[in-house]
C-alpha positions as CSV (number, residue, x, y, z in Angstrom):
1,M,-44.7,-50.8,38.2
2,E,-46.5,-54.1,38.8
3,T,-50.1,-53.1,41.2
4,Y,-51.3,-56.7,41.0
5,G,-55.2,-55.6,40.4
6,Y,-54.3,-52.6,42.6
7,N,-54.8,-49.2,41.1
8,N,-54.0,-46.1,44.0
9,P,-53.8,-43.1,41.4
10,G,-51.8,-41.3,44.7
11,N,-49.2,-43.3,44.2
12,Q,-48.4,-42.9,40.6
13,G,-47.5,-39.2,41.2
14,Q,-45.6,-39.9,44.5
15,Y,-43.2,-43.0,42.4
16,Q,-42.7,-40.5,39.5
17,Q,-41.1,-37.6,42.1
18,N,-39.0,-40.0,42.9
19,F,-37.8,-41.4,40.1
20,E,-37.1,-37.8,38.7
21,N,-35.5,-36.6,41.6
22,R,-33.3,-40.2,42.0
23,N,-29.9,-37.9,40.3
24,Y,-30.3,-34.8,42.6
25,R,-26.8,-33.8,43.8
26,S,-26.2,-31.0,46.2
27,E,-23.4,-28.5,45.8
28,K,-22.5,-28.4,49.0
29,K,-22.6,-31.5,50.5
30,L,-19.4,-33.4,50.0
31,A,-17.2,-30.3,50.9
32,A,-19.3,-28.9,53.7
33,G,-18.0,-32.3,55.2
34,L,-14.5,-33.1,54.0
35,L,-13.9,-29.5,55.8
36,G,-16.0,-30.8,59.2
37,I,-13.9,-34.0,58.8
38,L,-10.3,-31.9,58.0
39,L,-10.7,-28.7,58.8
40,G,-13.4,-28.5,61.5
41,A,-11.1,-26.7,64.2
42,F,-10.9,-23.8,63.1
43,G,-15.1,-23.8,61.6
44,A,-14.1,-24.3,58.1
45,N,-17.4,-26.2,57.4
46,K,-19.9,-23.6,59.4
47,F,-18.3,-20.9,57.1
48,Y,-18.9,-22.6,53.9
49,L,-22.0,-23.0,55.1
50,G,-22.4,-19.2,55.5
51,Y,-22.9,-20.2,59.4
52,I,-20.4,-17.0,60.7
53,N,-21.4,-17.0,64.2
54,E,-21.5,-20.9,64.7
55,G,-18.1,-20.4,62.9
56,I,-17.3,-18.0,65.2
57,I,-18.4,-20.1,68.4
58,Q,-16.6,-23.6,67.1
59,I,-13.1,-21.3,67.6
60,V,-13.8,-19.8,70.8
61,L,-14.6,-23.9,71.8
62,N,-11.5,-25.1,70.6
63,I,-9.8,-22.2,72.1
64,C,-11.1,-22.4,75.6
65,T,-11.1,-26.5,75.7
66,C,-8.0,-27.1,74.0
67,G,-8.9,-28.7,70.4
68,I,-11.3,-31.5,72.5
69,A,-14.5,-29.6,71.0
70,T,-12.8,-30.6,67.4
71,V,-15.1,-33.9,67.7
72,I,-17.7,-31.4,67.2
73,P,-17.8,-30.6,63.5
74,F,-15.6,-34.3,63.4
75,I,-19.1,-35.5,63.7
76,E,-20.8,-33.5,61.8
77,G,-18.7,-33.8,58.6
78,I,-19.9,-37.6,59.3
79,I,-23.4,-36.7,59.4
80,Y,-23.0,-34.3,56.2
81,L,-21.6,-36.9,54.1
82,T,-24.1,-40.2,55.7
83,M,-27.8,-38.2,54.7
84,S,-28.8,-38.0,51.2
85,D,-28.4,-35.2,49.5
86,E,-32.0,-33.8,48.8
87,Q,-32.4,-34.0,53.1
88,F,-28.6,-32.6,53.4
89,D,-30.2,-29.2,51.3
90,R,-33.7,-28.9,53.3
91,T,-32.2,-29.3,56.5
92,Y,-28.6,-27.3,56.0
93,V,-29.0,-25.4,53.0
94,Q,-32.7,-24.5,53.6
95,N,-33.9,-24.4,56.6
96,K,-30.3,-22.8,58.3
97,K,-29.8,-25.2,61.1
98,G,-26.3,-24.4,62.5
99,W,-26.0,-27.7,64.7
100,F,-26.1,-30.5,64.1
């Protein structure tokens, strides 16, 4: 890494940490995203991530709205697939954010 005469030791650790985490892979991201897109009407992505209450709410919403609420897990599946693996794990696996 070229510093052009400016040396900031605080950035060196940050750069090294980002370089080491470059190959980080989430175990649940791909499956949760595809389940949200394909089987979201049944709350499959919620049940897969361990959100039992949210999965039941998703099923009830789909019954009450005659399937219109299927848009919600479809959008969630796209969000899951477009975010980074680290961000997905922090948000949905570690912090347990239930919706969006």
